[in-house]
C-alpha positions as CSV (number, residue, x, y, z in Angstrom):
1,M,4.1,-119.4,-263.1
2,E,7.5,-117.7,-263.0
3,S,7.9,-114.4,-261.1
4,A,10.1,-111.7,-262.6
5,A,10.2,-109.6,-259.4
6,V,13.0,-110.2,-256.8
7,L,11.4,-111.3,-253.5
8,D,12.7,-109.8,-250.2
9,I,12.2,-113.2,-248.5
10,A,11.6,-116.7,-249.7
11,V,10.4,-119.3,-247.1
12,V,10.4,-123.1,-247.6
13,G,7.6,-125.0,-245.8
14,A,4.1,-124.2,-244.6
15,G,4.1,-126.2,-241.4
16,P,3.6,-124.6,-238.0
17,A,7.0,-122.8,-238.3
18,G,6.3,-121.5,-241.8
19,L,2.8,-120.3,-240.9
20,T,4.1,-118.5,-237.8
21,L,6.6,-116.8,-240.0
22,A,4.0,-115.9,-242.5
23,R,2.0,-114.1,-239.8
24,R,5.0,-112.1,-238.8
25,L,5.9,-111.2,-242.4
26,D,2.3,-110.0,-242.9
27,G,3.0,-107.2,-240.5
28,S,6.0,-106.0,-242.4
29,A,6.5,-104.3,-245.8
30,A,8.6,-107.1,-247.2
31,T,7.7,-109.0,-250.3
32,F,7.6,-112.7,-249.6
33,E,6.5,-116.0,-250.9
34,I,6.2,-119.3,-249.1
35,F,6.7,-122.6,-251.0
36,E,4.9,-125.8,-249.9
37,R,5.3,-129.1,-251.8
38,H,2.0,-130.5,-250.5
39,H,-1.4,-129.2,-251.4
40,D,-2.2,-127.6,-248.1
41,V,-0.7,-126.3,-244.8
42,G,0.1,-128.5,-241.9
43,G,3.6,-130.1,-242.3
44,I,4.1,-133.4,-240.5
45,W,0.7,-133.3,-238.9
46,D,-0.9,-134.1,-242.2
47,I,-0.6,-137.9,-242.1
48,D,-1.4,-138.0,-245.9
49,A,1.5,-135.6,-246.8
50,P,4.2,-137.4,-248.8
51,G,7.0,-138.3,-246.4
52,S,5.1,-137.4,-243.2
53,P,6.3,-139.5,-240.2
54,M,2.9,-139.3,-238.6
55,Y,1.1,-142.5,-237.3
56,E,-2.5,-143.1,-236.2
57,S,-1.9,-143.1,-232.6
58,A,0.2,-139.9,-232.4
59,H,-0.7,-137.2,-230.0
60,F,0.9,-133.9,-229.0
61,I,3.3,-134.5,-226.1
62,S,2.7,-130.9,-224.7
63,S,-0.7,-129.9,-223.5
64,R,-3.5,-128.1,-225.3
65,T,-3.4,-125.5,-222.5
66,L,0.2,-124.3,-223.2
67,S,0.9,-125.3,-226.8
68,G,-1.2,-123.0,-228.9
69,F,-0.2,-120.2,-231.3
70,P,-0.2,-116.6,-229.8
71,D,-3.7,-115.1,-230.0
72,F,-5.1,-118.4,-231.2
73,P,-5.6,-120.8,-228.3
74,M,-6.6,-124.4,-229.0
75,P,-10.5,-125.1,-228.7
76,D,-11.7,-125.7,-225.3
77,D,-13.4,-129.0,-226.3
78,Y,-9.9,-130.4,-227.4
79,P,-8.5,-133.1,-224.9
80,D,-5.5,-132.3,-222.8
81,Y,-3.3,-133.9,-225.5
82,P,-4.8,-133.6,-229.0
83,D,-4.3,-136.3,-231.5
84,H,-2.8,-135.6,-235.0
85,R,-6.1,-135.0,-236.7
86,Q,-7.1,-132.3,-234.2
87,L,-3.7,-130.7,-234.5
88,L,-4.0,-130.6,-238.2
89,D,-7.6,-129.0,-237.9
90,Y,-6.1,-126.5,-235.5
91,I,-3.2,-125.5,-237.7
92,R,-5.4,-125.1,-240.7
93,G,-7.7,-123.0,-238.6
94,F,-4.8,-120.7,-237.7
95,A,-4.1,-120.3,-241.3
96,D,-7.7,-119.5,-242.0
97,R,-8.0,-117.0,-239.0
98,F,-5.1,-114.9,-240.2
99,D,-5.6,-115.5,-244.0
100,L,-2.1,-117.0,-244.4
101,R,-2.6,-119.0,-247.5
102,R,-2.6,-116.1,-249.9
103,N,1.2,-115.9,-249.8
104,I,1.7,-119.6,-250.1
105,T,2.5,-121.4,-253.4
106,F,1.3,-124.9,-253.0
107,N,2.2,-128.1,-254.8
108,T,5.6,-126.6,-255.4
109,E,8.9,-128.1,-254.1
110,V,12.1,-126.0,-253.8
111,T,14.5,-128.5,-255.5
112,E,17.5,-126.3,-255.2
113,A,18.5,-123.0,-253.4
114,R,21.9,-121.6,-254.3
115,L,23.6,-118.3,-253.7
116,D,24.9,-116.3,-256.7
117,E,26.6,-113.1,-255.9
118,G,24.6,-112.8,-252.6
119,M,21.2,-113.4,-254.1
120,W,19.3,-116.7,-253.6
121,Q,18.3,-118.5,-256.9
122,L,15.5,-120.9,-256.2
123,S,14.7,-123.8,-258.7
124,L,11.1,-125.1,-258.3
125,S,9.6,-128.4,-259.1
126,D,7.3,-126.9,-261.8
127,G,10.3,-125.8,-263.7
128,S,10.1,-122.1,-262.7
129,T,12.6,-120.1,-260.7
130,R,12.6,-117.3,-258.1
131,Q,15.1,-114.8,-256.8
132,A,15.2,-113.7,-253.2
133,R,17.4,-111.5,-251.1
134,Y,16.9,-113.6,-247.9
135,L,16.0,-117.4,-247.5
136,V,14.3,-119.0,-244.5
137,C,14.3,-122.8,-244.2
138,A,11.1,-123.7,-242.3
139,N,11.0,-127.3,-243.7
140,G,11.1,-129.1,-240.4
141,V,13.5,-131.7,-238.9
142,T,11.5,-134.9,-239.2
143,W,11.6,-135.5,-243.0
144,V,15.1,-137.1,-243.5
145,P,15.3,-140.4,-241.5
146,N,18.5,-141.4,-239.8
147,Q,19.0,-144.8,-241.4
148,V,20.9,-147.3,-239.2
149,T,22.2,-150.7,-240.2
150,W,23.3,-153.7,-238.2
151,P,25.8,-156.5,-239.1
152,G,24.5,-159.9,-240.0
153,D,21.7,-161.2,-242.3
154,F,18.1,-160.8,-241.3
155,D,15.2,-162.9,-242.7
156,G,12.6,-160.4,-241.5
157,E,11.8,-156.8,-242.4
158,V,13.6,-153.7,-241.2
159,R,11.8,-150.3,-241.6
160,H,12.4,-146.8,-240.2
161,S,9.7,-145.6,-237.9
162,S,8.7,-142.8,-240.5
163,T,7.1,-145.6,-242.6
164,Y,4.9,-146.7,-239.7
165,R,1.2,-145.8,-239.7
166,S,-1.1,-148.3,-238.0
167,P,-1.1,-151.0,-235.3
168,A,-2.7,-153.2,-238.0
169,E,0.8,-153.6,-239.5
170,F,1.9,-155.6,-236.4
171,A,-0.9,-158.3,-236.4
172,G,0.6,-161.9,-236.1
173,R,4.2,-160.6,-235.9
174,R,7.0,-160.4,-233.4
175,V,8.1,-156.8,-233.4
176,L,11.2,-155.0,-232.1
177,V,11.2,-151.3,-231.8
178,V,14.8,-149.8,-231.6
179,G,15.0,-146.4,-229.9
180,A,13.3,-144.8,-226.9
181,G,12.3,-141.4,-228.2
182,N,8.7,-140.3,-227.8
183,S,7.7,-141.8,-231.2
184,G,9.6,-145.0,-230.5
185,V,7.9,-145.5,-227.2
186,D,4.5,-144.8,-228.7
187,I,5.0,-147.4,-231.4
188,A,6.2,-149.9,-228.9
189,C,3.0,-149.4,-227.0
190,D,1.1,-150.0,-230.2
191,A,3.0,-153.2,-230.8
192,S,2.4,-154.3,-227.2
193,F,-1.3,-154.8,-227.8
194,A,-1.3,-155.4,-231.7
195,A,1.7,-157.7,-232.2
196,D,2.2,-161.3,-231.1
197,Q,5.1,-160.0,-228.9
198,A,6.7,-156.6,-228.7
199,F,10.3,-155.8,-227.7
200,L,11.8,-152.4,-227.0
201,S,15.6,-152.0,-227.5
202,V,17.3,-149.2,-225.6
203,R,21.0,-148.2,-225.4
204,R,20.6,-146.3,-222.1
205,G,18.2,-145.7,-219.3
206,Y,15.6,-142.9,-219.5
207,H,13.2,-141.0,-217.2
208,F,9.6,-141.6,-218.2
209,I,7.3,-138.7,-217.3
210,P,3.6,-139.1,-216.9
211,K,1.4,-136.9,-218.9
212,H,-0.7,-136.1,-215.8
213,I,0.4,-135.3,-212.3
214,M,-2.2,-134.8,-209.7
215,G,-4.8,-134.7,-212.3
216,K,-3.3,-131.9,-214.4
217,P,-1.2,-132.0,-217.6
218,A,2.5,-132.4,-216.6
219,D,3.5,-129.1,-218.2
220,V,0.6,-127.2,-216.5
221,F,1.5,-128.7,-213.2
222,A,5.1,-127.6,-213.6
223,S,4.1,-124.1,-214.8
224,E,1.8,-123.5,-211.9
225,G,4.4,-124.4,-209.3
226,P,7.1,-122.1,-207.9
227,H,10.0,-121.3,-210.4
228,V,12.9,-123.0,-208.7
229,P,16.6,-123.5,-209.8
230,F,17.3,-126.3,-212.2
231,K,19.1,-128.5,-209.6
232,V,16.1,-128.1,-207.2
233,S,13.7,-129.0,-209.9
234,Q,15.7,-132.1,-210.7
235,K,15.6,-133.2,-207.1
236,V,11.9,-132.5,-206.6
237,F,10.6,-133.9,-209.8
238,G,13.1,-136.8,-209.6
239,A,11.7,-137.8,-206.1
240,L,8.1,-137.4,-207.5
241,L,8.9,-139.8,-210.5
242,R,10.5,-142.3,-208.2
243,A,7.3,-142.3,-206.1
244,I,5.1,-142.7,-209.2
245,N,7.2,-145.1,-211.3
246,G,9.5,-146.8,-208.7
247,D,12.8,-148.4,-209.8
248,L,12.7,-148.7,-213.6
249,R,15.0,-151.7,-213.5
250,R,12.2,-153.9,-212.2
251,F,10.7,-153.4,-215.8
252,G,13.9,-154.7,-217.4
253,L,15.1,-151.1,-218.2
254,P,18.6,-149.9,-217.3
255,K,19.0,-147.2,-214.7
256,P,19.2,-143.7,-216.4
257,D,22.8,-142.6,-216.9
258,H,21.9,-139.0,-216.8
259,G,19.9,-136.6,-214.6
260,L,16.2,-135.8,-215.1
261,F,15.7,-133.1,-217.7
262,E,19.2,-133.8,-219.1
263,S,17.5,-135.3,-222.2
264,H,14.4,-134.7,-224.2
265,P,11.6,-135.8,-222.0
266,I,9.7,-139.1,-222.7
267,M,6.2,-138.2,-222.0
268,N,4.9,-141.7,-221.7
269,T,4.4,-144.1,-218.8
270,Q,2.0,-146.3,-220.7
271,I,5.0,-148.4,-221.9
272,L,5.7,-149.1,-218.2
273,H,2.2,-150.8,-218.0
274,Y,3.0,-153.0,-221.0
275,L,6.4,-153.9,-219.7
276,S,5.0,-154.9,-216.3
277,H,2.5,-157.1,-218.0
278,G,5.0,-158.8,-220.4
279,D,3.2,-157.5,-223.5
280,C,6.5,-155.7,-224.2
281,I,10.0,-156.9,-223.2
282,A,12.9,-154.5,-222.7
283,K,16.1,-155.4,-224.4
284,G,19.6,-153.7,-224.6
285,D,21.4,-152.5,-227.6
286,V,21.2,-154.5,-230.8
287,D,24.5,-156.2,-231.6
288,R,23.7,-158.0,-234.9
289,F,21.2,-160.0,-237.0
290,D,21.2,-163.7,-237.3
291,G,18.6,-165.2,-239.6
292,D,15.2,-165.0,-238.0
293,S,16.8,-163.6,-234.8
294,V,18.2,-160.4,-233.3
295,V,21.2,-160.8,-231.0
296,F,21.6,-158.2,-228.3
297,A,24.8,-156.8,-226.6
298,D,24.2,-158.9,-223.7
299,G,24.3,-162.1,-225.8
300,S,20.6,-162.8,-225.6
301,R,18.5,-163.3,-228.7
302,E,15.0,-163.0,-229.7
303,Q,13.1,-164.3,-232.8
304,V,11.7,-161.3,-234.6
305,D,9.8,-160.7,-237.7
306,L,9.8,-156.9,-238.0
307,V,12.3,-154.3,-236.7
308,I,11.1,-150.7,-236.5
309,A,14.1,-148.3,-236.3
310,A,13.0,-145.3,-234.3
311,T,16.4,-143.8,-234.7
312,G,15.5,-140.2,-235.3
313,Y,16.0,-137.7,-238.1
314,Q,18.6,-135.6,-239.7
315,H,18.4,-131.8,-239.3
316,A,18.5,-131.3,-243.1
317,S,17.4,-129.0,-245.8
318,P,17.9,-131.1,-248.9
319,F,17.6,-128.2,-251.3
320,L,20.8,-126.6,-249.9
321,A,24.2,-127.7,-251.1
322,D,26.3,-129.7,-248.7
323,G,28.3,-127.3,-246.5
324,M,26.0,-124.4,-246.9
325,L,25.1,-124.7,-243.3
326,E,28.2,-125.1,-241.1
327,T,27.8,-128.0,-238.7
328,R,28.7,-128.5,-235.1
329,G,28.3,-131.9,-233.3
330,G,26.5,-133.2,-236.3
331,R,23.8,-130.4,-236.3
332,P,23.8,-127.1,-238.1
333,D,25.8,-124.5,-236.2
334,L,23.3,-121.7,-236.0
335,Y,23.2,-118.4,-234.0
336,L,20.3,-118.8,-231.6
337,G,19.4,-122.0,-233.4
338,M,18.1,-119.7,-236.3
339,F,20.8,-117.8,-238.1
340,A,23.6,-119.1,-240.4
341,R,26.9,-117.8,-239.1
342,N,28.5,-118.0,-242.5
343,H,25.8,-116.5,-244.6
344,E,24.1,-113.2,-243.6
345,N,20.9,-113.8,-245.6
346,L,20.1,-117.4,-244.4
347,A,18.0,-118.5,-241.5
348,V,16.1,-121.5,-240.3
349,L,13.0,-121.8,-238.1
350,G,12.1,-124.9,-236.2
351,F,15.5,-126.7,-236.0
352,I,16.1,-126.1,-232.4
353,E,15.0,-128.5,-229.6
354,F,14.1,-127.8,-226.0
355,A,11.6,-129.1,-223.4
356,S,8.9,-126.6,-223.9
357,A,5.9,-125.8,-226.1
358,A,7.2,-124.8,-229.5
359,Y,4.6,-122.5,-231.1
360,T,5.0,-119.6,-228.8
361,A,8.7,-119.8,-229.1
362,F,8.4,-120.0,-232.9
363,D,6.5,-116.7,-232.8
364,L,9.4,-115.0,-231.0
365,M,11.9,-116.5,-233.3
366,A,10.0,-115.4,-236.3
367,E,10.0,-111.9,-235.1
368,L,13.8,-111.9,-234.9
369,I,14.2,-113.4,-238.3
370,V,11.8,-110.8,-239.9
371,A,13.8,-108.1,-238.1
372,D,17.1,-109.4,-239.5
373,A,15.7,-110.0,-243.0
374,T,14.1,-106.5,-243.2
375,A,17.0,-104.5,-241.6
376,P,18.2,-101.8,-243.9
377,E,21.8,-102.2,-245.1
378,G,24.1,-100.2,-243.0
379,S,21.6,-99.7,-240.2
380,N,22.4,-100.2,-236.6
381,R,20.1,-103.3,-236.5
382,A,21.9,-104.9,-239.6
383,R,25.4,-104.1,-238.0
384,T,24.3,-105.5,-234.6
385,M,22.9,-108.8,-236.1
386,R,26.0,-109.3,-238.2
387,E,28.4,-108.9,-235.3
388,R,26.2,-111.2,-233.1
389,K,26.0,-114.0,-235.7
390,R,29.8,-113.9,-236.0
391,S,30.9,-113.7,-232.4
392,H,28.0,-114.1,-229.9
393,R,28.0,-117.7,-228.5
394,P,25.8,-117.6,-225.4
395,D,25.6,-120.7,-223.3
396,L,22.0,-121.7,-224.0
397,T,22.3,-124.9,-222.0
398,A,22.6,-122.9,-218.7
399,G,25.4,-125.2,-217.8
400,H,23.3,-128.3,-217.9
401,R,25.0,-131.5,-218.9
402,Y,22.7,-132.9,-221.6
403,V,23.1,-136.4,-222.9
404,D,26.1,-136.7,-225.2
405,S,24.3,-137.6,-228.4
406,E,23.8,-136.1,-231.9
407,R,20.1,-135.2,-231.0
408,H,21.3,-133.2,-228.0
409,A,24.2,-131.4,-229.7
410,N,22.2,-128.2,-230.0
411,Y,19.8,-128.8,-227.2
412,V,19.0,-125.8,-225.0
413,D,17.4,-124.9,-221.8
414,A,14.0,-123.3,-222.6
415,D,14.1,-120.6,-220.0
416,T,17.6,-119.5,-220.9
417,Y,16.8,-119.6,-224.6
418,L,13.7,-117.5,-224.3
419,K,15.6,-115.0,-222.1
420,T,18.3,-114.8,-224.7
421,L,15.8,-114.1,-227.4
422,G,14.5,-111.3,-225.3
423,E,18.0,-109.8,-224.8
424,T,18.5,-110.0,-228.5
425,R,15.2,-108.2,-229.2
426,D,16.5,-105.4,-226.8
427,A,19.8,-105.3,-228.5
428,L,18.0,-104.8,-231.9
429,G,15.8,-102.0,-230.4
430,L,12.5,-103.8,-231.3
431,G,10.6,-102.2,-228.5
432,A,7.8,-103.8,-226.5
433,M,7.1,-107.5,-227.0
434,T,4.4,-108.1,-229.5
435,S,2.5,-111.2,-230.4
């Protein structure tokens, strides 16, 4: 049904980020509507949602204890690391608890969002349109796969990890997983017990962090310890990991070429178990295909039936025209990882990456987005935000040397980032912190 009224704010996506924003918007006087192409909330955590990259063995990589929405902790009977079904139930419970569905238009995709004389014109999949003064992209960052190709001809099958669902897909096959992010390592673990033989291709060495340290979830263990400078933390936790994991080169993995916490943490030591038993074999970078084999950079080759490319995702909003979001290092160049610098009425939520639980940070980020979107024209708040978007470039890395890769182009230090959000709140005169 077409709406004649002009919305104050339009939001794309009803996953965790969109729901967090919906709750913040509920506390404002703004008129808003959230558009979700699926039939319910949950985003990627709904394995049945079209395009979801979820797989059957997926679990949260941060703990139940520290990962919940503000004022809505995860149930006490959840395990330390909930699986995707539990996460979906929890997210939908959050929507129920705060009655967030009433402002969501389901089964409706935003096919195009364009600016016309400062107003957003939205084209929807049902043929209707909307107008909005401010647009927030909360569509997430794991919907548009990074497709990678290799030279040569391959007799087997090549798929992106976003298409993977179940270990049953590996039965009777020799499987190569390319990429050592958290999902890539998870999938390699699945292949280790389900495939005839599993291989894991990595371009560099990584640090593998156990999910439990001294019987506690790793993030709880870290949060309960003393807050020490980054370099001290690197040394202490580095020594602890060496004591737990030993020299990773004995598993066939290269030595890490970066310091601990200088890349997104890989919360998985189960893969070391499979490597130590030969169920998975570590390989270097892929050089080319050759018939039924994959040839690696060191000249070795392996006969492979299936290649799973766990090569990440683009930070994309396909409904926006190319160039609408200025880029930097292959990622959108956003003030505080949220606000477009070249358009005063465009923001995103959920595109920034850091080594910390996301949902509490989403709430603080959503508060700033709502403050910006509802600032009266000409007000001090509007002027302050306009100037900060244009010229404020704080060092959100805290001087850390993160891995030189597209994924880490906009990676931030969590403590520094949250501190900067607080400073921005103060600059906008938002008063006491709310949740």
